[in-house]
C-alpha positions in Angstrom: 125.3 81.2 136.5 128.4 83.0 134.6 130.2 79.9 137.3 128.3 77.2 136.7 129.6 77.7 132.7 133.0 78.0 133.3 133.3 75.1 135.4 131.9 73.1 132.7 135.1 74.2 130.7 137.9 74.9 133.3 139.5 72.1 135.6 140.5 73.7 138.7 144.3 73.7 139.8 146.4 73.7 142.6 149.7 75.6 141.9 152.9 75.1 143.9 154.9 78.0 143.1 158.1 76.7 144.3 161.6 78.9 144.2 162.9 75.8 142.6 160.3 73.7 141.2 156.7 74.7 139.7 154.1 71.9 140.7 150.8 72.1 139.3 147.7 69.8 140.0 144.8 69.2 138.5 141.4 68.5 139.6 140.5 65.0 138.7 143.4 64.3 137.5 146.1 64.7 139.7 149.7 66.0 139.2 150.4 67.2 135.7 153.8 69.2 135.5 156.7 69.3 137.9 159.4 71.6 136.6 162.1 73.7 137.4 161.0 77.7 138.2 163.5 78.5 134.9 162.5 80.9 132.4 165.3 81.4 129.3 164.2 84.9 127.6 166.4 86.1 124.7 166.8 89.8 124.7 168.2 91.8 121.4 170.0 95.1 120.9 166.5 97.6 121.0 165.8 95.8 124.8 163.2 93.4 123.3 162.5 90.0 124.9 161.4 86.8 124.0 160.5 83.4 126.0 162.7 80.7 124.6 162.5 77.8 126.7 160.5 77.2 130.5 160.7 75.0 132.6 163.5 71.6 132.4 164.1 72.6 129.2 165.3 76.1 130.2 166.9 74.5 133.6 169.4 72.5 130.7 170.6 75.7 129.9 171.5 77.3 132.7 175.4 77.9 132.7 175.2 77.3 129.0 174.0 80.2 127.5 175.0 83.1 124.8 175.0 86.8 126.1 172.2 87.5 124.7 170.1 84.7 126.4 169.4 84.9 130.3 168.4 82.3 132.4 165.8 83.5 134.5 164.6 82.2 138.0 161.1 84.3 138.5 160.7 83.4 142.6 163.6 84.2 144.7 163.2 82.7 148.1 159.6 81.9 147.8 158.8 85.0 146.5 158.1 87.0 143.0 161.1 88.3 141.9 160.1 89.1 138.2 156.1 89.7 137.9 156.3 90.0 133.9 158.4 86.4 134.0 156.4 84.8 136.7 152.9 85.6 134.7 154.4 84.3 131.6 155.6 81.2 133.1 152.1 80.7 135.1 150.2 81.2 131.8 152.1 78.5 130.7 151.6 75.9 133.1 147.9 76.7 133.2 147.5 76.5 129.5 149.7 73.4 129.5 147.1 71.6 132.3 144.4 72.5 130.2 146.3 71.9 126.5 146.9 74.9 125.5 142.8 75.6 125.9 143.1 79.8 126.7 139.6 80.2 127.0 139.4 78.3 130.1 139.7 80.4 133.2 140.4 77.8 135.7 139.8 78.3 140.0 143.2 78.2 141.1 145.2 77.6 144.7 148.2 78.8 145.0 150.4 78.2 147.6 153.0 80.9 149.3 155.3 81.2 152.1 154.1 82.0 155.5 156.4 85.0 155.9 155.7 86.9 152.9 154.5 90.1 153.3 150.8 91.3 151.9 152.3 93.5 149.0 154.3 90.0 148.3 150.9 87.9 148.7 149.3 90.6 146.5 152.3 90.2 143.7 151.2 86.7 143.1 147.3 87.0 143.3 147.9 89.4 140.3 150.0 87.1 138.5 147.9 84.4 138.3 145.0 86.2 137.9 146.8 88.3 134.9 147.8 84.4 133.4 144.0 83.3 133.2 142.7 82.8 136.3 139.4 83.3 137.5 139.2 82.7 141.1 142.5 82.4 143.2 142.9 81.4 146.8 145.9 81.8 148.9 147.1 79.3 151.2 150.2 79.4 153.6 152.5 76.4 152.2 153.2 74.5 156.2 149.2 74.4 156.1 149.5 73.1 152.4 152.3 70.5 153.4 149.8 69.2 156.6 147.0 68.7 154.5 149.2 67.0 152.0 151.1 64.5 154.9 147.5 64.0 156.2 147.4 65.4 160.1 144.4 66.1 161.4 144.2 69.6 161.2 140.6 70.6 161.9 141.1 68.9 165.3 142.1 70.9 168.6 145.2 69.2 168.5 149.0 70.3 167.9 150.4 69.2 164.5 154.0 70.0 163.8 155.3 70.6 160.0 158.6 71.2 159.0 159.1 72.5 155.1 162.4 73.0 153.8 161.7 73.9 150.1 164.5 75.6 147.8 164.4 79.0 148.7 162.4 78.9 152.5 162.3 77.1 155.3 158.6 76.8 156.8 157.9 75.7 160.3 154.1 75.6 161.8 152.0 74.5 164.6 148.6 74.3 163.3 145.5 73.8 165.5 141.4 73.7 164.6 142.4 74.6 160.8 144.5 77.5 161.8 148.4 78.3 162.2 148.9 78.6 165.8 152.8 79.4 165.2 155.0 79.8 162.5 158.5 80.6 161.0 159.9 81.2 158.0 163.7 81.8 156.7 165.1 82.2 153.6 167.2 79.2 153.9 166.6 76.2 151.7 168.0 74.0 149.1 169.9 77.4 147.0 171.2 78.4 150.3 172.5 74.9 150.7 174.0 74.8 147.1 175.5 78.5 147.2 177.4 77.5 150.6 178.9 74.7 148.7 180.1 76.9 145.8 181.4 79.4 148.5 183.2 76.6 150.0 184.7 75.5 147.1 185.5 78.9 146.0 187.1 79.5 149.4 189.5 76.2 149.5 190.0 75.4 146.3 189.8 78.7 144.0 187.7 76.6 141.7 184.3 78.5 140.5 181.8 75.8 140.2 178.2 76.2 138.2 174.6 75.9 140.0 173.8 72.4 138.6 177.3 71.1 139.8 177.0 72.5 143.2 173.2 70.6 142.9 174.6 67.4 142.2 177.4 67.5 144.6 174.9 67.8 147.4 172.3 65.2 145.7 175.4 62.4 146.1 177.6 63.5 148.7 175.6 65.7 151.0 174.9 64.4 154.7 173.9 66.2 157.9 175.8 63.5 159.9 179.8 61.7 159.7 178.5 58.4 158.5 180.5 55.2 157.3 180.2 57.3 153.2 182.7 59.7 154.5 185.1 58.4 152.0 183.1 58.9 149.5 183.9 61.6 146.4 183.1 62.9 143.7 184.5 64.8 140.8 183.8 68.6 139.7 184.5 70.9 136.7 185.0 74.5 137.2 186.7 77.6 136.3 190.2 78.2 138.5 189.8 81.3 139.5 193.7 82.2 139.7 195.0 80.4 136.2 191.5 81.4 134.4 191.0 78.2 132.6 188.8 75.1 133.3 189.9 73.0 136.3 188.8 69.3 137.9 188.8 68.8 141.4 188.0 66.0 143.5 185.3 67.0 146.4 184.6 64.9 149.8 181.8 64.2 151.8 183.5 65.6 154.7 183.7 69.0 152.8 180.4 68.8 151.6 179.8 68.5 155.4 181.4 71.4 156.2 180.1 73.5 153.9 176.6 72.9 154.6 177.0 74.0 158.4 175.8 77.0 158.3 172.3 76.5 156.3 171.4 73.1 158.4 172.3 75.1 161.8 169.6 77.9 160.8 167.1 75.2 160.2 168.0 73.4 163.3 167.3 76.9 165.5 164.1 77.9 163.4 162.7 74.9 164.6 164.0 75.3 168.0 162.5 79.0 168.3 159.1 77.8 166.6 159.0 75.2 169.5 159.6 77.8 172.2 156.5 80.1 171.3 154.2 77.1 171.1 151.3 77.4 173.9 152.2 74.0 176.3 148.7 72.3 175.9 150.0 71.9 171.7 153.9 71.3 173.0 152.4 68.3 174.6 150.9 67.0 171.6 153.9 67.3 169.8 155.9 65.2 172.4 153.7 62.5 171.6 153.1 63.3 167.7 156.5 64.8 166.6 157.7 67.0 163.8 156.6 65.9 159.9 158.5 67.0 157.5 158.6 68.0 153.9 159.7 69.4 151.2 162.9 68.8 149.1 165.3 69.8 151.2 164.4 67.1 153.5 165.5 64.2 151.1 169.3 65.1 152.4 170.7 62.2 154.5 170.6 62.0 157.8 169.0 65.8 158.3 166.2 63.9 160.7 168.8 62.5 162.6 170.2 65.4 163.1 166.6 67.2 163.8 166.0 64.2 166.8 169.1 64.4 168.4 169.2 68.2 168.9 165.6 68.6 169.4 165.1 65.2 171.0 161.5 64.4 169.8 160.2 62.1 166.8 160.7 63.0 163.7 158.8 61.8 159.5 159.4 62.1 156.5 156.6 61.8 154.3 156.5 59.4 151.8 157.2 62.2 148.8 158.2 65.0 150.5 158.6 67.3 147.1 155.0 66.8 146.1 153.6 67.3 150.0 152.9 70.7 149.3 150.8 70.6 145.8 148.9 67.6 146.6 147.5 68.7 149.8 146.1 71.9 147.9 144.5 69.3 145.1 143.1 68.0 148.5 141.7 71.6 149.2 140.3 71.6 145.6 137.5 68.9 147.0 136.7 70.6 150.0 136.0 74.3 149.3 134.5 75.1 152.9 137.8 74.0 154.6 139.7 75.8 151.5 137.7 79.0 152.5 138.7 78.4 156.1 142.7 78.4 155.4 142.6 81.1 152.5 144.4 83.6 153.3 142.7 86.8 153.5 144.4 90.0 153.9 
């Protein structure tokens, strides 16, 4: 009876709680929020803290705040790094999805990396419950990505998914609504940005910010040598020797060199997962290939790099950033499948 009454007031949600971006899907409406997972906190001399901004507004302040305002990424490498701030961020997104009606207590599906520990899963669940969720279902990101990509996960055939997010890269082989074999590494878009920052620091003694590195990756990033190797971009940062602001030009070749290590890690994790795949399912993957999702799959020619190394067909979904949350949203319409794929621990 209680559930029936609550369902009149609440609209169920699916949340892709990502390291870089949090996406919220409302049942019957679609994606209502797609914002950076960043929170700006103001701290006074007594140690009291107050949240100033969440999402896009907070990201715009990154690297530009005075000492008393601290930009926090509450998610690190796919897991909660700051429980209290994550709870506040979730509450903000849940309330906003329901037009700030605080009495609403929705069912919530939250996607988590397949490689996280039971303790980390419990932290996500408790965080969502504290933020106002009535029931919380945790679903592995590769499973949600496969559903969002439209793969026939309930059939007895091998479906391989590669999800490159901000904090983690997830690879899984799925059959009969279950993950047969999977692998998760804490390498993704953030590690690519960090690799660019470190490369520019080593080569030019120039310290650039996260946002600048991300822009460089988006504009010049390429997994393979191409005709655009002559492209360059002006970057501004702080000279580590003189200590003054400085402007340099970075080329596409340099960016590709900087991205070598994270890209090799991603190729290796795909190879290891294929080695662990049962032969019958491996033969299905030879025919179907690998489906790529996540923001990292937008890096130019990353699919061709994988195809060259692994020698299998690679397909990038139409909208890789929203695939996981769309898959979770589909689960809200199929409670039987949701209960089947929910993580139990």
